[in-house]
SEPAVO-306145 format. One record per residue: residue in three letters; chain; y, z, x of N, C-alpha, C in turn; residue number from 1. Coordinates in pm, 1 decimal, padded with zeros to 6 digits, always signed. Layout:
<recs>
<rec><resn>ALA</resn><chain>A</chain><n_v>Y</n_v><n_w>Z</n_w><n_u>X</n_u><ca_v>Y</ca_v><ca_w>Z</ca_w><ca_u>X</ca_u><c_v>Y</c_v><c_w>Z</c_w><c_u>X</c_u><resi>NUM</resi></rec>
...
</recs>
This chain:
<recs>
<rec><resn>MET</resn><chain>A</chain><n_v>+03576.9</n_v><n_w>+05151.0</n_w><n_u>+06679.9</n_u><ca_v>+03675.3</ca_v><ca_w>+05070.9</ca_w><ca_u>+06608.6</ca_u><c_v>+03697.2</c_v><c_w>+04941.5</c_w><c_u>+06687.9</c_u><resi>1</resi></rec>
<rec><resn>ASP</resn><chain>A</chain><n_v>+03697.3</n_v><n_w>+04830.7</n_w><n_u>+06616.7</n_u><ca_v>+03718.5</ca_v><ca_w>+04703.5</ca_w><ca_u>+06685.8</ca_u><c_v>+03867.8</c_v><c_w>+04679.5</c_w><c_u>+06709.1</c_u><resi>2</resi></rec>
<rec><resn>ASP</resn><chain>A</chain><n_v>+03896.8</n_v><n_w>+04586.0</n_w><n_u>+06799.2</n_u><ca_v>+04035.7</ca_v><ca_w>+04558.9</ca_w><ca_u>+06838.8</ca_u><c_v>+04122.1</c_v><c_w>+04512.7</c_w><c_u>+06721.6</c_u><resi>3</resi></rec>
<rec><resn>LYS</resn><chain>A</chain><n_v>+04065.5</n_v><n_w>+04431.2</n_w><n_u>+06634.2</n_u><ca_v>+04142.3</ca_v><ca_w>+04380.3</ca_w><ca_u>+06519.4</ca_u><c_v>+04185.0</c_v><c_w>+04495.0</c_w><c_u>+06428.2</c_u><resi>4</resi></rec>
<rec><resn>THR</resn><chain>A</chain><n_v>+04091.4</n_v><n_w>+04585.2</n_w><n_u>+06398.8</n_u><ca_v>+04123.1</ca_v><ca_w>+04700.0</ca_w><ca_u>+06312.8</ca_u><c_v>+04225.5</c_v><c_w>+04789.7</c_w><c_u>+06380.2</c_u><resi>5</resi></rec>
<rec><resn>LYS</resn><chain>A</chain><n_v>+04208.7</n_v><n_w>+04813.5</n_w><n_u>+06510.6</n_u><ca_v>+04304.4</ca_v><ca_w>+04896.4</ca_w><ca_u>+06583.9</ca_u><c_v>+04444.0</c_v><c_w>+04836.7</c_w><c_u>+06576.6</c_u><resi>6</resi></rec>
<rec><resn>THR</resn><chain>A</chain><n_v>+04455.3</n_v><n_w>+04706.2</n_w><n_u>+06597.8</n_u><ca_v>+04585.1</ca_v><ca_w>+04638.2</ca_w><ca_u>+06590.8</ca_u><c_v>+04644.6</c_v><c_w>+04649.2</c_w><c_u>+06451.2</c_u><resi>7</resi></rec>
<rec><resn>GLU</resn><chain>A</chain><n_v>+04562.7</n_v><n_w>+04633.0</n_w><n_u>+06348.7</n_u><ca_v>+04611.2</ca_v><ca_w>+04643.8</ca_w><ca_u>+06210.7</ca_u><c_v>+04661.9</c_v><c_w>+04784.6</c_w><c_u>+06181.1</c_u><resi>8</resi></rec>
<rec><resn>LEU</resn><chain>A</chain><n_v>+04591.5</n_v><n_w>+04886.4</n_w><n_u>+06229.3</n_u><ca_v>+04634.8</ca_v><ca_w>+05024.7</ca_w><ca_u>+06208.3</ca_u><c_v>+04763.7</c_v><c_w>+05054.4</c_w><c_u>+06283.9</c_u><resi>9</resi></rec>
<rec><resn>GLU</resn><chain>A</chain><n_v>+04772.7</n_v><n_w>+05004.2</n_w><n_u>+06407.2</n_u><ca_v>+04895.6</ca_v><ca_w>+05023.6</ca_w><ca_u>+06484.4</ca_u><c_v>+05013.7</c_v><c_w>+04955.5</c_w><c_u>+06415.8</c_u><resi>10</resi></rec>
<rec><resn>ALA</resn><chain>A</chain><n_v>+04991.2</n_v><n_w>+04835.4</n_w><n_u>+06364.9</n_u><ca_v>+05098.2</ca_v><ca_w>+04763.0</ca_w><ca_u>+06295.2</ca_u><c_v>+05141.3</c_v><c_w>+04838.0</c_w><c_u>+06169.8</c_u><resi>11</resi></rec>
<rec><resn>ALA</resn><chain>A</chain><n_v>+05045.3</n_v><n_w>+04891.7</n_w><n_u>+06096.4</n_u><ca_v>+05078.1</ca_v><ca_w>+04967.4</ca_w><ca_u>+05974.9</ca_u><c_v>+05158.0</c_v><c_w>+05092.5</c_w><c_u>+06009.7</c_u><resi>12</resi></rec>
<rec><resn>ALA</resn><chain>A</chain><n_v>+05119.5</n_v><n_w>+05160.7</n_w><n_u>+06117.1</n_u><ca_v>+05192.7</ca_v><ca_w>+05280.5</ca_w><ca_u>+06159.4</ca_u><c_v>+05334.7</c_v><c_w>+05244.1</c_w><c_u>+06202.3</c_u><resi>13</resi></rec>
<rec><resn>PHE</resn><chain>A</chain><n_v>+05350.4</n_v><n_w>+05133.0</n_w><n_u>+06273.7</n_u><ca_v>+05483.0</ca_v><ca_w>+05087.7</ca_w><ca_u>+06315.2</ca_u><c_v>+05568.9</c_v><c_w>+05055.2</c_w><c_u>+06193.2</c_u><resi>14</resi></rec>
<rec><resn>ARG</resn><chain>A</chain><n_v>+05512.1</n_v><n_w>+04983.4</n_w><n_u>+06096.1</n_u><ca_v>+05588.1</ca_v><ca_w>+04951.0</ca_w><ca_u>+05974.4</ca_u><c_v>+05631.1</c_v><c_w>+05077.4</c_w><c_u>+05902.1</c_u><resi>15</resi></rec>
<rec><resn>HIS</resn><chain>A</chain><n_v>+05544.1</n_v><n_w>+05176.3</n_w><n_u>+05899.4</n_u><ca_v>+05578.4</ca_v><ca_w>+05303.0</ca_w><ca_u>+05834.2</ca_u><c_v>+05691.5</c_v><c_w>+05373.4</c_w><c_u>+05909.6</c_u><resi>16</resi></rec>
<rec><resn>LEU</resn><chain>A</chain><n_v>+05686.5</n_v><n_w>+05372.3</n_w><n_u>+06041.9</n_u><ca_v>+05793.9</ca_v><ca_w>+05431.5</ca_w><ca_u>+06122.4</ca_u><c_v>+05926.5</c_v><c_w>+05362.0</c_w><c_u>+06094.2</c_u><resi>17</resi></rec>
<rec><resn>ILE</resn><chain>A</chain><n_v>+05926.2</n_v><n_w>+05229.3</n_w><n_u>+06090.5</n_u><ca_v>+06048.3</ca_v><ca_w>+05153.8</ca_w><ca_u>+06063.8</ca_u><c_v>+06101.0</c_v><c_w>+05187.2</c_w><c_u>+05924.3</c_u><resi>18</resi></rec>
<rec><resn>GLU</resn><chain>A</chain><n_v>+06012.0</n_v><n_w>+05191.9</n_w><n_u>+05826.1</n_u><ca_v>+06051.0</ca_v><ca_w>+05226.6</ca_w><ca_u>+05689.3</ca_u><c_v>+06112.9</c_v><c_w>+05366.3</c_w><c_u>+05685.3</c_u><resi>19</resi></rec>
<rec><resn>HIS</resn><chain>A</chain><n_v>+06052.1</n_v><n_w>+05459.1</n_w><n_u>+05756.7</n_u><ca_v>+06102.6</ca_v><ca_w>+05596.1</ca_w><ca_u>+05762.7</ca_u><c_v>+06242.8</c_v><c_w>+05599.8</c_w><c_u>+05823.9</c_u><resi>20</resi></rec>
<rec><resn>LEU</resn><chain>A</chain><n_v>+06263.4</n_v><n_w>+05525.2</n_w><n_u>+05932.4</n_u><ca_v>+06395.0</ca_v><ca_w>+05521.5</ca_w><ca_u>+05995.9</ca_u><c_v>+06499.0</c_v><c_w>+05453.9</c_w><c_u>+05906.6</c_u><resi>21</resi></rec>
<rec><resn>HIS</resn><chain>A</chain><n_v>+06456.6</n_v><n_w>+05356.6</n_w><n_u>+05825.5</n_u><ca_v>+06549.7</ca_v><ca_w>+05294.8</ca_w><ca_u>+05730.0</ca_u><c_v>+06597.0</c_v><c_w>+05398.4</c_w><c_u>+05628.6</c_u><resi>22</resi></rec>
<rec><resn>GLU</resn><chain>A</chain><n_v>+06507.1</n_v><n_w>+05486.7</n_w><n_u>+05588.9</n_u><ca_v>+06542.0</ca_v><ca_w>+05590.3</ca_w><ca_u>+05490.1</ca_u><c_v>+06621.3</c_v><c_w>+05704.3</c_w><c_u>+05552.6</c_u><resi>23</resi></rec>
<rec><resn>ARG</resn><chain>A</chain><n_v>+06599.9</n_v><n_w>+05732.4</n_w><n_u>+05679.2</n_u><ca_v>+06663.8</ca_v><ca_w>+05846.5</ca_w><ca_u>+05744.7</ca_u><c_v>+06784.4</c_v><c_w>+05803.5</c_w><c_u>+05826.6</c_u><resi>24</resi></rec>
<rec><resn>THR</resn><chain>A</chain><n_v>+06880.4</n_v><n_w>+05743.9</n_w><n_u>+05758.4</n_u><ca_v>+07001.7</ca_v><ca_w>+05699.1</ca_w><ca_u>+05825.7</ca_u><c_v>+07085.2</c_v><c_w>+05816.8</c_w><c_u>+05875.7</c_u><resi>25</resi></rec>
<rec><resn>ASP</resn><chain>A</chain><n_v>+07053.7</n_v><n_w>+05937.2</n_w><n_u>+05827.3</n_u><ca_v>+07124.3</ca_v><ca_w>+06056.1</ca_w><ca_u>+05874.6</ca_u><c_v>+07083.4</c_v><c_w>+06093.8</c_w><c_u>+06017.0</c_u><resi>26</resi></rec>
<rec><resn>VAL</resn><chain>A</chain><n_v>+06968.1</n_v><n_w>+06047.0</n_w><n_u>+06059.9</n_u><ca_v>+06922.2</ca_v><ca_w>+06075.7</ca_w><ca_u>+06195.4</ca_u><c_v>+06987.0</c_v><c_w>+05975.7</c_w><c_u>+06290.5</c_u><resi>27</resi></rec>
<rec><resn>GLN</resn><chain>A</chain><n_v>+07068.4</n_v><n_w>+06026.3</n_w><n_u>+06378.7</n_u><ca_v>+07141.8</ca_v><ca_w>+05942.7</ca_w><ca_u>+06473.4</ca_u><c_v>+07053.2</c_v><c_w>+05908.4</c_w><c_u>+06593.1</c_u><resi>28</resi></rec>
<rec><resn>ASN</resn><chain>A</chain><n_v>+07084.7</n_v><n_w>+05798.3</n_w><n_u>+06659.1</n_u><ca_v>+07009.2</ca_v><ca_w>+05759.1</ca_w><ca_u>+06777.9</ca_u><c_v>+07012.7</c_v><c_w>+05866.7</c_w><c_u>+06885.1</c_u><resi>29</resi></rec>
<rec><resn>ILE</resn><chain>A</chain><n_v>+07125.8</n_v><n_w>+05933.5</n_w><n_u>+06899.3</n_u><ca_v>+07135.6</ca_v><ca_w>+06039.0</ca_w><ca_u>+07001.4</ca_u><c_v>+07037.4</c_v><c_w>+06151.4</c_w><c_u>+06970.3</c_u><resi>30</resi></rec>
<rec><resn>ASP</resn><chain>A</chain><n_v>+07017.6</n_v><n_w>+06181.7</n_w><n_u>+06840.7</n_u><ca_v>+06919.9</ca_v><ca_w>+06283.0</ca_w><ca_u>+06801.1</ca_u><c_v>+06779.8</c_v><c_w>+06240.8</c_w><c_u>+06844.0</c_u><resi>31</resi></rec>
<rec><resn>LEU</resn><chain>A</chain><n_v>+06747.6</n_v><n_w>+06114.8</n_w><n_u>+06817.4</n_u><ca_v>+06616.3</ca_v><ca_w>+06063.3</ca_w><ca_u>+06855.6</ca_u><c_v>+06597.2</c_v><c_w>+06068.3</c_w><c_u>+07006.4</c_u><resi>32</resi></rec>
<rec><resn>MET</resn><chain>A</chain><n_v>+06699.7</n_v><n_w>+06026.7</n_w><n_u>+07080.4</n_u><ca_v>+06689.8</ca_v><ca_w>+06026.0</ca_w><ca_u>+07226.7</ca_u><c_v>+06669.1</c_v><c_w>+06166.9</c_w><c_u>+07281.5</c_u><resi>33</resi></rec>
<rec><resn>GLU</resn><chain>A</chain><n_v>+06744.0</n_v><n_w>+06262.2</n_w><n_u>+07227.8</n_u><ca_v>+06733.8</ca_v><ca_w>+06399.5</ca_w><ca_u>+07277.6</ca_u><c_v>+06598.8</c_v><c_w>+06461.6</c_w><c_u>+07244.8</c_u><resi>34</resi></rec>
<rec><resn>LEU</resn><chain>A</chain><n_v>+06545.4</n_v><n_w>+06431.7</n_w><n_u>+07128.3</n_u><ca_v>+06420.8</ca_v><ca_w>+06494.8</ca_w><ca_u>+07085.2</ca_u><c_v>+06295.7</c_v><c_w>+06416.3</c_w><c_u>+07123.9</c_u><resi>35</resi></rec>
<rec><resn>ALA</resn><chain>A</chain><n_v>+06304.1</n_v><n_w>+06284.3</n_w><n_u>+07118.3</n_u><ca_v>+06183.1</ca_v><ca_w>+06203.7</ca_w><ca_u>+07136.5</ca_u><c_v>+06186.3</c_v><c_w>+06114.0</c_w><c_u>+07260.0</c_u><resi>36</resi></rec>
<rec><resn>GLY</resn><chain>A</chain><n_v>+06304.3</n_v><n_w>+06095.1</n_w><n_u>+07318.8</n_u><ca_v>+06312.7</ca_v><ca_w>+06011.4</ca_w><ca_u>+07436.7</ca_u><c_v>+06318.9</c_v><c_w>+05862.8</c_w><c_u>+07407.2</c_u><resi>37</resi></rec>
<rec><resn>PHE</resn><chain>A</chain><n_v>+06338.6</n_v><n_w>+05826.9</n_w><n_u>+07280.8</n_u><ca_v>+06357.2</ca_v><ca_w>+05686.8</ca_w><ca_u>+07242.4</ca_u><c_v>+06442.0</c_v><c_w>+05684.5</c_w><c_u>+07116.4</c_u><resi>38</resi></rec>
<rec><resn>CYS</resn><chain>A</chain><n_v>+06498.1</n_v><n_w>+05566.9</n_w><n_u>+07087.1</n_u><ca_v>+06581.2</ca_v><ca_w>+05553.2</ca_w><ca_u>+06967.2</ca_u><c_v>+06554.7</c_v><c_w>+05418.1</c_w><c_u>+06902.3</c_u><resi>39</resi></rec>
<rec><resn>ARG</resn><chain>A</chain><n_v>+06631.2</n_v><n_w>+05387.5</n_w><n_u>+06800.4</n_u><ca_v>+06616.1</ca_v><ca_w>+05259.5</ca_w><ca_u>+06731.4</ca_u><c_v>+06638.4</c_v><c_w>+05141.9</c_w><c_u>+06826.2</c_u><resi>40</resi></rec>
<rec><resn>ASN</resn><chain>A</chain><n_v>+06735.4</n_v><n_w>+05156.4</n_w><n_u>+06916.7</n_u><ca_v>+06761.4</ca_v><ca_w>+05048.6</ca_w><ca_u>+07012.4</ca_u><c_v>+06641.6</c_v><c_w>+05027.4</c_w><c_u>+07104.9</c_u><resi>41</resi></rec>
<rec><resn>CYS</resn><chain>A</chain><n_v>+06576.1</n_v><n_w>+05135.9</n_w><n_u>+07145.1</n_u><ca_v>+06455.6</ca_v><ca_w>+05123.4</ca_w><ca_u>+07226.9</ca_u><c_v>+06348.4</c_v><c_w>+05047.1</c_w><c_u>+07150.3</c_u><resi>42</resi></rec>
<rec><resn>LEU</resn><chain>A</chain><n_v>+06327.0</n_v><n_w>+05083.2</n_w><n_u>+07023.6</n_u><ca_v>+06226.6</ca_v><ca_w>+05013.5</ca_w><ca_u>+06942.3</ca_u><c_v>+06257.9</c_v><c_w>+04865.3</c_w><c_u>+06931.8</c_u><resi>43</resi></rec>
<rec><resn>SER</resn><chain>A</chain><n_v>+06384.7</n_v><n_w>+04832.8</n_w><n_u>+06910.4</n_u><ca_v>+06419.5</ca_v><ca_w>+04691.0</ca_w><ca_u>+06898.1</ca_u><c_v>+06399.5</c_v><c_w>+04617.9</c_w><c_u>+07030.7</c_u><resi>44</resi></rec>
<rec><resn>THR</resn><chain>A</chain><n_v>+06424.4</n_v><n_w>+04685.1</n_w><n_u>+07141.7</n_u><ca_v>+06400.2</ca_v><ca_w>+04624.8</ca_w><ca_u>+07273.0</ca_u><c_v>+06250.8</c_v><c_w>+04602.4</c_w><c_u>+07294.6</c_u><resi>45</resi></rec>
<rec><resn>TRP</resn><chain>A</chain><n_v>+06168.6</n_v><n_w>+04699.7</n_w><n_u>+07259.5</n_u><ca_v>+06023.4</ca_v><ca_w>+04685.3</ca_w><ca_u>+07273.5</ca_u><c_v>+05971.7</c_v><c_w>+04572.8</c_w><c_u>+07184.1</c_u><resi>46</resi></rec>
<rec><resn>TYR</resn><chain>A</chain><n_v>+06027.7</n_v><n_w>+04561.6</n_w><n_u>+07065.3</n_u><ca_v>+05989.7</ca_v><ca_w>+04454.5</ca_w><ca_u>+06973.2</ca_u><c_v>+06024.4</c_v><c_w>+04318.8</c_w><c_u>+07034.2</c_u><resi>47</resi></rec>
<rec><resn>LEU</resn><chain>A</chain><n_v>+06144.5</n_v><n_w>+04308.9</n_w><n_u>+07088.6</n_u><ca_v>+06189.7</ca_v><ca_w>+04185.4</ca_w><ca_u>+07153.0</ca_u><c_v>+06102.0</c_v><c_w>+04150.3</c_w><c_u>+07273.1</c_u><resi>48</resi></rec>
<rec><resn>GLU</resn><chain>A</chain><n_v>+06068.5</n_v><n_w>+04249.6</n_w><n_u>+07353.8</n_u><ca_v>+05981.5</ca_v><ca_w>+04225.5</ca_w><ca_u>+07468.8</ca_u><c_v>+05843.9</c_v><c_w>+04174.9</c_w><c_u>+07424.9</c_u><resi>49</resi></rec>
<rec><resn>ALA</resn><chain>A</chain><n_v>+05789.0</n_v><n_w>+04233.4</n_w><n_u>+07318.1</n_u><ca_v>+05658.9</ca_v><ca_w>+04189.2</ca_w><ca_u>+07266.8</ca_u><c_v>+05667.1</c_v><c_w>+04044.7</c_w><c_u>+07218.2</c_u><resi>50</resi></rec>
<rec><resn>ALA</resn><chain>A</chain><n_v>+05777.6</n_v><n_w>+04010.6</n_w><n_u>+07152.3</n_u><ca_v>+05796.2</ca_v><ca_w>+03872.8</ca_w><ca_u>+07106.3</ca_u><c_v>+05804.5</c_v><c_w>+03778.4</c_w><c_u>+07225.9</c_u><resi>51</resi></rec>
<rec><resn>ASP</resn><chain>A</chain><n_v>+05882.3</n_v><n_w>+03815.3</n_w><n_u>+07326.3</n_u><ca_v>+05896.8</ca_v><ca_w>+03732.3</ca_w><ca_u>+07447.2</ca_u><c_v>+05761.8</c_v><c_w>+03710.0</c_w><c_u>+07515.5</c_u><resi>52</resi></rec>
<rec><resn>GLU</resn><chain>A</chain><n_v>+05681.7</n_v><n_w>+03816.7</n_w><n_u>+07525.3</n_u><ca_v>+05550.6</ca_v><ca_w>+03806.7</ca_w><ca_u>+07589.7</ca_u><c_v>+05459.1</c_v><c_w>+03708.6</c_w><c_u>+07517.1</c_u><resi>53</resi></rec>
<rec><resn>ARG</resn><chain>A</chain><n_v>+05482.4</n_v><n_w>+03692.2</n_w><n_u>+07387.0</n_u><ca_v>+05398.1</ca_v><ca_w>+03604.2</ca_w><ca_u>+07306.6</ca_u><c_v>+05462.2</c_v><c_w>+03468.4</c_w><c_u>+07280.6</c_u><resi>54</resi></rec>
<rec><resn>GLY</resn><chain>A</chain><n_v>+05576.6</n_v><n_w>+03444.2</n_w><n_u>+07344.6</n_u><ca_v>+05644.6</ca_v><ca_w>+03316.5</ca_w><ca_u>+07328.3</ca_u><c_v>+05709.3</c_v><c_w>+03298.2</c_w><c_u>+07192.5</c_u><resi>55</resi></rec>
<rec><resn>VAL</resn><chain>A</chain><n_v>+05739.6</n_v><n_w>+03408.7</n_w><n_u>+07125.0</n_u><ca_v>+05805.1</ca_v><ca_w>+03403.5</ca_w><ca_u>+06994.2</ca_u><c_v>+05955.6</c_v><c_w>+03410.3</c_w><c_u>+07015.6</c_u><resi>56</resi></rec>
<rec><resn>ALA</resn><chain>A</chain><n_v>+06026.6</n_v><n_w>+03312.2</n_w><n_u>+06961.4</n_u><ca_v>+06172.2</ca_v><ca_w>+03309.1</ca_w><ca_u>+06975.6</ca_u><c_v>+06233.5</c_v><c_w>+03415.1</c_w><c_u>+06884.0</c_u><resi>57</resi></rec>
<rec><resn>LEU</resn><chain>A</chain><n_v>+06302.2</n_v><n_w>+03509.5</n_w><n_u>+06944.6</n_u><ca_v>+06366.4</ca_v><ca_w>+03617.3</ca_w><ca_u>+06870.4</ca_u><c_v>+06486.7</c_v><c_w>+03662.5</c_w><c_u>+06952.4</c_u><resi>58</resi></rec>
<rec><resn>SER</resn><chain>A</chain><n_v>+06599.1</n_v><n_w>+03678.5</n_w><n_u>+06887.1</n_u><ca_v>+06717.6</ca_v><ca_w>+03725.5</ca_w><ca_u>+06958.6</ca_u><c_v>+06725.1</c_v><c_w>+03878.2</c_w><c_u>+06954.0</c_u><resi>59</resi></rec>
<rec><resn>LYS</resn><chain>A</chain><n_v>+06809.4</n_v><n_w>+03932.6</n_w><n_u>+07040.0</n_u><ca_v>+06832.9</ca_v><ca_w>+04077.0</ca_w><ca_u>+07041.2</ca_u><c_v>+06884.2</c_v><c_w>+04122.3</c_w><c_u>+06904.3</c_u><resi>60</resi></rec>
<rec><resn>ASP</resn><chain>A</chain><n_v>+06975.7</n_v><n_w>+04045.7</n_w><n_u>+06846.3</n_u><ca_v>+07031.2</ca_v><ca_w>+04081.2</ca_w><ca_u>+06714.9</ca_u><c_v>+06924.2</c_v><c_w>+04077.6</c_w><c_u>+06606.1</c_u><resi>61</resi></rec>
<rec><resn>GLU</resn><chain>A</chain><n_v>+06835.4</n_v><n_w>+03978.5</n_w><n_u>+06612.6</n_u><ca_v>+06727.9</ca_v><ca_w>+03969.6</ca_w><ca_u>+06513.4</ca_u><c_v>+06631.5</c_v><c_w>+04087.4</c_w><c_u>+06526.0</c_u><resi>62</resi></rec>
<rec><resn>ALA</resn><chain>A</chain><n_v>+06599.5</n_v><n_w>+04125.7</n_w><n_u>+06649.2</n_u><ca_v>+06511.4</ca_v><ca_w>+04240.5</ca_w><ca_u>+06670.4</ca_u><c_v>+06576.7</c_v><c_w>+04368.1</c_w><c_u>+06618.8</c_u><resi>63</resi></rec>
<rec><resn>ARG</resn><chain>A</chain><n_v>+06704.6</n_v><n_w>+04384.3</n_w><n_u>+06645.2</n_u><ca_v>+06775.1</ca_v><ca_w>+04502.9</ca_w><ca_u>+06595.3</ca_u><c_v>+06779.0</c_v><c_w>+04505.2</c_w><c_u>+06442.8</c_u><resi>64</resi></rec>
<rec><resn>GLU</resn><chain>A</chain><n_v>+06798.1</n_v><n_w>+04390.1</n_w><n_u>+06381.0</n_u><ca_v>+06802.1</ca_v><ca_w>+04384.7</ca_w><ca_u>+06234.9</ca_u><c_v>+06667.8</c_v><c_w>+04424.9</c_w><c_u>+06174.9</c_u><resi>65</resi></rec>
<rec><resn>ILE</resn><chain>A</chain><n_v>+06559.1</n_v><n_w>+04389.9</n_w><n_u>+06241.2</n_u><ca_v>+06426.7</ca_v><ca_w>+04431.0</ca_w><ca_u>+06194.4</ca_u><c_v>+06415.7</c_v><c_w>+04583.5</c_w><c_u>+06198.1</c_u><resi>66</resi></rec>
<rec><resn>VAL</resn><chain>A</chain><n_v>+06458.7</n_v><n_w>+04643.0</n_w><n_u>+06306.5</n_u><ca_v>+06447.2</ca_v><ca_w>+04787.9</ca_w><ca_u>+06323.2</ca_u><c_v>+06548.1</c_v><c_w>+04863.6</c_w><c_u>+06236.6</c_u><resi>67</resi></rec>
<rec><resn>TYR</resn><chain>A</chain><n_v>+06670.8</n_v><n_w>+04813.8</n_w><n_u>+06230.0</n_u><ca_v>+06775.3</ca_v><ca_w>+04883.8</ca_w><ca_u>+06155.1</ca_u><c_v>+06772.7</c_v><c_w>+04852.3</c_w><c_u>+06005.3</c_u><resi>68</resi></rec>
<rec><resn>GLY</resn><chain>A</chain><n_v>+06708.6</n_v><n_w>+04743.2</n_w><n_u>+05967.2</n_u><ca_v>+06703.9</ca_v><ca_w>+04705.2</ca_w><ca_u>+05826.2</ca_u><c_v>+06828.4</c_v><c_w>+04633.7</c_w><c_u>+05778.9</c_u><resi>69</resi></rec>
<rec><resn>MET</resn><chain>A</chain><n_v>+06916.6</n_v><n_w>+04603.3</n_w><n_u>+05870.5</n_u><ca_v>+07042.2</ca_v><ca_w>+04532.8</ca_w><ca_u>+05843.4</ca_u><c_v>+07101.9</c_v><c_w>+04498.6</c_w><c_u>+05978.7</c_u><resi>70</resi></rec>
<rec><resn>PRO</resn><chain>A</chain><n_v>+07205.0</n_v><n_w>+04414.6</n_w><n_u>+05980.5</n_u><ca_v>+07270.0</ca_v><ca_w>+04387.4</ca_w><ca_u>+06109.9</ca_u><c_v>+07318.0</c_v><c_w>+04517.2</c_w><c_u>+06176.1</c_u><resi>71</resi></rec>
<rec><resn>TYR</resn><chain>A</chain><n_v>+07300.8</n_v><n_w>+04523.3</n_w><n_u>+06305.8</n_u><ca_v>+07332.8</ca_v><ca_w>+04643.3</ca_w><ca_u>+06382.7</ca_u><c_v>+07476.1</c_v><c_w>+04690.1</c_w><c_u>+06360.6</c_u><resi>72</resi></rec>
<rec><resn>GLU</resn><chain>A</chain><n_v>+07571.0</n_v><n_w>+04598.4</n_w><n_u>+06364.3</n_u><ca_v>+07711.7</ca_v><ca_w>+04636.6</ca_w><ca_u>+06346.1</ca_u><c_v>+07736.0</c_v><c_w>+04695.4</c_w><c_u>+06207.2</c_u><resi>73</resi></rec>
<rec><resn>GLU</resn><chain>A</chain><n_v>+07666.9</n_v><n_w>+04642.9</n_w><n_u>+06107.3</n_u><ca_v>+07678.4</ca_v><ca_w>+04696.5</ca_w><ca_u>+05971.1</ca_u><c_v>+07622.5</c_v><c_w>+04838.6</c_w><c_u>+05965.8</c_u><resi>74</resi></rec>
<rec><resn>TRP</resn><chain>A</chain><n_v>+07507.1</n_v><n_w>+04860.5</n_w><n_u>+06028.7</n_u><ca_v>+07447.2</ca_v><ca_w>+04994.1</ca_w><ca_u>+06030.6</ca_u><c_v>+07540.8</c_v><c_w>+05093.2</c_w><c_u>+06098.3</c_u><resi>75</resi></rec>
<rec><resn>LYS</resn><chain>A</chain><n_v>+07596.0</n_v><n_w>+05053.9</n_w><n_u>+06213.7</n_u><ca_v>+07688.3</ca_v><ca_w>+05141.6</ca_w><ca_u>+06284.8</ca_u><c_v>+07808.0</c_v><c_w>+05178.0</c_w><c_u>+06198.0</c_u><resi>76</resi></rec>
<rec><resn>ALA</resn><chain>A</chain><n_v>+07864.9</n_v><n_w>+05079.8</n_w><n_u>+06128.0</n_u><ca_v>+07982.4</ca_v><ca_w>+05105.3</ca_w><ca_u>+06044.8</ca_u><c_v>+07948.5</c_v><c_w>+05198.4</c_w><c_u>+05928.7</c_u><resi>77</resi></rec>
<rec><resn>LYS</resn><chain>A</chain><n_v>+07829.2</n_v><n_w>+05185.6</n_w><n_u>+05873.7</n_u><ca_v>+07789.9</ca_v><ca_w>+05266.8</ca_w><ca_u>+05757.8</ca_u><c_v>+07740.9</c_v><c_w>+05405.8</c_w><c_u>+05795.0</c_u><resi>78</resi></rec>
<rec><resn>PHE</resn><chain>A</chain><n_v>+07665.8</n_v><n_w>+05416.4</n_w><n_u>+05903.8</n_u><ca_v>+07589.9</ca_v><ca_w>+05539.3</ca_w><ca_u>+05926.1</ca_u><c_v>+07614.9</c_v><c_w>+05611.7</c_w><c_u>+06057.6</c_u><resi>79</resi></rec>
<rec><resn>GLN</resn><chain>A</chain><n_v>+07667.6</n_v><n_w>+05545.2</n_w><n_u>+06157.9</n_u><ca_v>+07685.5</ca_v><ca_w>+05612.1</ca_w><ca_u>+06286.4</ca_u><c_v>+07800.9</c_v><c_w>+05709.2</c_w><c_u>+06280.1</c_u><resi>80</resi></rec>
<rec><resn>THR</resn><chain>A</chain><n_v>+07773.6</n_v><n_w>+05830.8</n_w><n_u>+06320.9</n_u><ca_v>+07879.9</ca_v><ca_w>+05930.4</ca_w><ca_u>+06323.3</ca_u><c_v>+07949.7</c_v><c_w>+05924.3</c_w><c_u>+06457.8</c_u><resi>81</resi></rec>
<rec><resn>GLY</resn><chain>A</chain><n_v>+08059.4</n_v><n_w>+05994.9</n_w><n_u>+06471.2</n_u><ca_v>+08135.9</ca_v><ca_w>+05993.2</ca_w><ca_u>+06594.5</ca_u><c_v>+08084.7</c_v><c_w>+06086.8</c_w><c_u>+06700.8</c_u><resi>82</resi></rec>
<rec><resn>ARG</resn><chain>A</chain><n_v>+07964.4</n_v><n_w>+06143.2</n_w><n_u>+06679.7</n_u><ca_v>+07910.9</ca_v><ca_w>+06235.9</ca_w><ca_u>+06780.0</ca_u><c_v>+07880.0</c_v><c_w>+06163.1</c_w><c_u>+06908.7</c_u><resi>83</resi></rec>
<rec><resn>PRO</resn><chain>A</chain><n_v>+07897.0</n_v><n_w>+06231.9</n_w><n_u>+07020.7</n_u><ca_v>+07866.1</ca_v><ca_w>+06169.7</ca_w><ca_u>+07151.3</ca_u><c_v>+07717.8</c_v><c_w>+06144.3</c_w><c_u>+07167.5</c_u><resi>84</resi></rec>
</recs>
């Protein structure tokens, strides 16, 4: 497999993961952290780091909005439960 195809497949898998997380608002970040060792905030940080490495201007809030599908504060108000 060539590098271009590999990158395209990785990007498609990432988009599918983000889409899945947009649909599964019932899954809390703490659940993800306990089971998988990462959460939506981790994904948004990794996205931001990748943008920074490539000289793409992106804010923390913009990266979170990409991952959460809406502004982070809005997502928290709608979907975050009071669980620790």
